[in-house]
PAZAPA-4460 file (N, C-alpha, C; in steps of 0.05 Angstrom, whole numbers, plus 32768, in hexadecimal, padded with zeros to 4 digits):
% residues 117
    n_x    n_y    n_z   ca_x   ca_y   ca_z    c_x    c_y    c_z   seq   type   mol
   8007   7E07   8251   7FF4   7E11   8241   8000   7E16   8225     1      M     A
   7FF3   7E0F   820D   7FFA   7E16   81F5   7FF4   7E2D   81ED     2      P     A
   8006   7E40   81DE   7FFC   7E56   81D1   7FE4   7E57   81C5     3      N     A
   7FD7   7E6F   81C5   7FBB   7E74   81B8   7FC1   7E7B   8199     4      F     A
   7FB8   7E6A   8186   7FBE   7E6F   816E   7FAC   7E84   815C     5      R     A
   7F99   7E8E   8163   7F89   7EA6   815A   7F7F   7E96   813D     6      W     A
   7F71   7E80   8145   7F69   7E6F   812E   7F4F   7E7F   811D     7      P     A
   7F42   7E8E   812B   7F26   7E9E   811B   7F2B   7EBE   8116     8      L     A
   7F1D   7EBF   80FE   7F1B   7EDE   80F6   7F10   7EEF   8110     9      L     A
   7EFB   7EE2   811E   7EEB   7EED   8135   7F04   7EFA   8147    10      F     A
   7F19   7EE4   814F   7F2C   7EED   8160   7F3E   7F05   815A    11      N     A
   7F4B   7F08   813B   7F55   7F20   8135   7F47   7F3E   8137    12      D     A
   7F2B   7F37   812E   7F1A   7F4F   8132   7F13   7F52   814A    13      L     A
   7F13   7F47   815E   7F08   7F4B   817A   7F26   7F5A   8184    14      S     A
   7F3D   7F4F   8179   7F55   7F5D   8184   7F56   7F7F   8179    15      L     A
   7F4E   7F79   8163   7F50   7F9B   814F   7F3B   7FAE   8160    16      V     A
   7F26   7F9E   8166   7F11   7FAF   8175   7F1A   7FBE   8190    17      K     A
   7F23   7FAA   819E   7F2D   7FB3   81BA   7F49   7FC7   81B4    18      E     A
   7F5B   7FC2   81A4   7F6E   7FD5   819E   7F5F   7FF5   819D    19      V     A
   7F56   7FEF   8185   7F47   800A   817D   7F35   8018   8198    20      L     A
   7F2A   800B   81AE   7F1D   801A   81BF   7F2C   8021   81D2    21      S     A
   7F43   8012   81DC   7F54   8017   81EC   7F6D   802A   81E5    22      L     A
   7F75   8026   81D1   7F89   8036   81C5   7F9F   802E   81DE    23      R     A
   7FAB   8016   81DF   7FC3   8012   81EF   7FDE   801D   81E9    24      P     A
   7FEC   8023   81FA   800A   802E   81FB   801A   8027   8210    25      N     A
   800A   801C   8227   801C   800E   8239   8019   7FEE   823D    26      K     A
   802A   7FE5   8246   8029   7FC7   824F   800E   7FBF   825B    27      P     A
   8006   7FCE   826D   7FED   7FC7   827F   7FDA   7FCA   826E    28      A     A
   7FD7   7FE0   8257   7FBE   7FDC   824A   7FBD   7FC6   8234    29      D     A
   7FCF   7FBC   822E   7FD3   7F9F   821E   7FCC   7F8B   8232    30      W     A
   7FD2   7F88   824A   7FCA   7F70   8259   7FA6   7F77   825D    31      E     A
   7F9D   7F8E   825E   7F87   7F95   8264   7F71   7F7F   8249    32      S     A
   7F7F   7F89   822F   7F73   7F82   8217   7F76   7F61   8220    33      I     A
   7F8D   7F55   8222   7F91   7F3B   8223   7F7A   7F30   8233    34      A     A
   7F7A   7F3C   8250   7F62   7F2F   8261   7F4A   7F2E   8256    35      T     A
   7F41   7F45   824B   7F22   7F45   8235   7F22   7F2E   8227    36      K     A
   7F36   7F29   8211   7F35   7F1B   81FB   7F37   7EFC   820A    37      L     A
   7F46   7EF8   8220   7F49   7EDD   822A   7F2D   7EDB   8235    38      S     A
   7F1E   7EE6   823F   7F03   7EDD   8247   7EF0   7EDA   8233    39      T     A
   7EF3   7EEE   821D   7EE4   7EED   8204   7EE2   7ECF   81F8    40      L     A
   7F01   7EC5   81F3   7F0A   7EB0   81E0   7F08   7E92   81F3    41      F     A
   7F04   7E95   8209   7F02   7E7E   821C   7EE4   7E6C   821B    42      S     A
   7EE8   7E58   8219   7ECC   7E43   821E   7ED1   7E38   8237    43      T     A
   7EBD   7E28   823D   7EB9   7E14   8257   7ECE   7E00   8256    44      D     A
   7ED2   7DF8   8243   7EE5   7DE1   8240   7EFC   7DE9   8231    45      N     A
   7F04   7E02   822C   7F1F   7E0A   821E   7F21   7E25   822C    46      K     A
   7F30   7E29   823E   7F38   7E47   8246   7F4F   7E4D   8238    47      P     A
   7F4B   7E6B   8235   7F62   7E7A   8225   7F6D   7E8E   823A    48      V     A
   7F8C   7E89   8237   7F9A   7E9F   824B   7FAA   7EAE   823B    49      F     A
   7FA4   7ECB   8231   7FB5   7ED6   821D   7FC8   7EE8   822F    50      L     A
   7FDA   7EF6   8225   7FEF   7F0B   8230   7FF2   7F20   821A    51      K     A
   7FF3   7F39   822D   7FF8   7F50   821D   8006   7F4B   8205    52      G     A
   801E   7F41   8206   8033   7F40   81F7   802A   7F30   81DC    53      R     A
   8019   7F1E   81E4   8012   7F0F   81CC   7FFF   7F1C   81C2    54      A     A
   7FEE   7F30   81C8   7FD6   7F3D   81B8   7FE5   7F4E   81AB    55      C     A
   7FFA   7F60   81B6   800B   7F74   81AA   8016   7F66   8191    56      K     A
   8026   7F52   8191   8035   7F42   8181   8022   7F3A   8164    57      D     A
   8006   7F33   816E   7FEF   7F2A   8158   7FEA   7F48   814C    58      R     A
   7FE5   7F5B   8155   7FDE   7F75   8148   7FF3   7F7E   8135    59      L     A
   800B   7F78   813E   8024   7F85   812B   8024   7F71   8114    60      E     A
   801F   7F57   8119   8020   7F44   80FF   800A   7F49   80EE    61      L     A
   7FF1   7F4D   80F6   7FDD   7F59   80E4   7FE1   7F70   80D3    62      L     A
   7FEA   7F84   80EA   7FF6   7F9D   80D7   8009   7F99   80C0    63      L     A
   8016   7F8A   80C8   8031   7F85   80B2   8024   7F78   809B    64      K     A
   8013   7F63   80A0   800B   7F53   808A   7FF7   7F68   807C    65      K     A
   7FE4   7F76   8089   7FD9   7F8A   8078   7FE4   7F9B   8064    66      Y     A
   7FFD   7FA5   8070   800C   7FB7   8067   8015   7FA9   804B    67      K     A
   801C   7F92   804D   802E   7F86   8034   801B   7F7F   8021    68      E     A
   8005   7F70   802B   7FEC   7F6C   8014   7FE5   7F83   800B    69      E     A
   7FDB   7F94   801D   7FD2   7FB1   8014   7FDE   7FBE   7FFD    70      G     A
   7FF8   7FC1   8000   800A   7FCF   7FE8   800B   7FB7   7FD1    71      E     A
   800C   7FA2   7FCE   800D   7F95   7FBB   7FF1   7F90   7FAF    72      K     A
   7FDA   7F8E   7FBC   7FBB   7F91   7FAF   7FB8   7FAC   7F9C    73      A     A
   7FC3   7FBF   7FAB   7FBF   7FDB   7FA3   7FCF   7FDD   7F88    74      L     A
   7FE7   7FD5   7F8A   7FFE   7FD8   7F75   7FEC   7FC0   7F5C    75      K     A
   7FE8   7FAE   7F5D   7FD5   7F9D   7F4E   7FBD   7FAB   7F42    76      R     A
   7FAD   7FB5   7F53   7F95   7FC9   7F48   7F9D   7FDA   7F35    77      L     A
   7FB6   7FE9   7F38   7FBC   8003   7F30   7FC5   7FF9   7F10    78      V     A
   7FD6   7FE4   7F11   7FDE   7FD9   7EFD   7FCC   7FCB   7EE5    79      I     A
   7FB9   7FC0   7EF4   7F9E   7FB2   7EE6   7F91   7FCC   7ED7    80      E     A
   7F91   7FE0   7EE7   7F7E   7FF6   7EDD   7F8B   8009   7EC7    81      N     A
   7FA6   800A   7ECA   7FB6   8018   7EB9   7FB7   800A   7E9D    82      Y     A
   7FB8   7FF2   7E99   7FB8   7FE0   7E84   7F9F   7FE5   7E74    83      L     A
   7F87   7FDB   7E87   7F73   7FE2   7E75   7F6A   8001   7E6C    84      V     A
   7F74   8011   7E7E   7F72   8034   7E6A   7F82   8033   7E56    85      V     A
   7F9F   8029   7E55   7FB3   802D   7E44   7FA2   801D   7E2A    86      E     A
   7F9E   8005   7E29   7F94   7FF5   7E18   7F7C   8005   7E04    87      H     A
   7F66   800F   7E1C   7F50   801D   7E0E   7F5A   8039   7DFF    88      F     A
   7F6B   8047   7E0D   7F77   805B   7E00   7F81   805B   7DE1    89      I     A
   7F90   804B   7DE5   7FA3   803F   7DC6   7F93   802F   7DB4    90      M     A
   7F7E   8026   7DBD   7F72   8013   7DA8   7F4F   8023   7DA1    91      S     A
   7F53   803B   7DAD   7F38   8049   7DAF   7F36   8055   7D91    92      S     A
   7F1B   8054   7D89   7F17   805F   7D6F   7F07   807B   7D73    93      T     A
   7F01   8083   7D8C   7EFA   80A0   7D96   7F10   80AF   7D8C    94      I     A
   7F05   80C6   7D7F   7F14   80DD   7D74   7F23   80EE   7D8E    95      H     A
   7F40   80EE   7D8E   7F4E   80F8   7DA6   7F65   810D   7D94    96      V     A
   7F66   8125   7D97   7F7A   8133   7D84   7F98   812D   7D92    97      D     A
   7FA7   8137   7D80   7FBC   812F   7D88   7FD1   813A   7DA3    98      L     A
   7FC8   8151   7DA8   7FD0   8157   7DC7   7FC2   8145   7DDE    99      A     A
   7FAF   813E   7DD8   7FA2   812F   7DEC   7FB1   8112   7DEF   100      Q     A
   7FB5   810D   7DD5   7FC0   80ED   7DD2   7FDE   80EC   7DE5   101      R     A
   7FED   8104   7DDE   8003   8108   7DE3   8003   810B   7E03   102      K     A
   7FF3   8116   7E0B   7FEF   811F   7E2C   7FE8   8103   7E3B   103      N     A
   7FD7   80F5   7E2B   7FD1   80D6   7E39   7FE8   80C4   7E36   104      I     A
   7FF7   80C4   7E1B   8012   80BA   7E1F   8025   80BB   7E35   105      V     A
   8024   80D5   7E36   8038   80E0   7E50   802F   80D6   7E68   106      N     A
   8019   80D8   7E68   800E   80CA   7E85   800F   80AB   7E88   107      C     A
   800D   809E   7E73   8012   8081   7E76   8031   807C   7E78   108      I     A
   8040   808E   7E6C   8060   808B   7E6F   8062   808F   7E92   109      N     A
   8055   80A0   7E9B   8060   80A9   7EB9   8057   808E   7EC6   110      I     A
   803B   8084   7EC2   8033   8070   7ECE   8045   8056   7ED0   111      W     A
   8053   8055   7EB0   8063   803A   7EB1   807D   803D   7EC3   112      R     A
   8088   8057   7EC4   80A4   805A   7ED2   8098   8055   7EF1   113      I     A
   8081   8063   7EF6   807B   805C   7F1A   8076   803F   7F1F   114      F     A
   8065   8032   7F0C   8069   8014   7F0E   807C   8004   7F03   115      L     A
   808F   800D   7EF4   80A8   8000   7EEF   809B   7FE4   7EDB   116      R     A
   808E   7FED   7ECB   8082   7FD7   7EB6   8089   7FE1   7E9C   117      I     A
***
């Protein structure tokens, strides 16, 4: 029997839902999740047989991808917002006194260091 490839978003969402409801910490818990999902994903002409280890590995992969993409997306969003704010402040015709402008410039410089740009 070929390995299950988790072809649909529904499959991943079902896995996460089961993990959140059961909170597995023993191999037997993962096997219970695998049994439930096998029944859910099976059709009359295509039975699915999952193992607990496959479910655990898939969840770990999903979490790893989420962490990697989430951090990149957050940094990209912060950089875009930072650049918009910097451009607005530096090109603004709004009256800002010298002390406020220095404070703003200091904040921008701290962001530059933090973002390494």
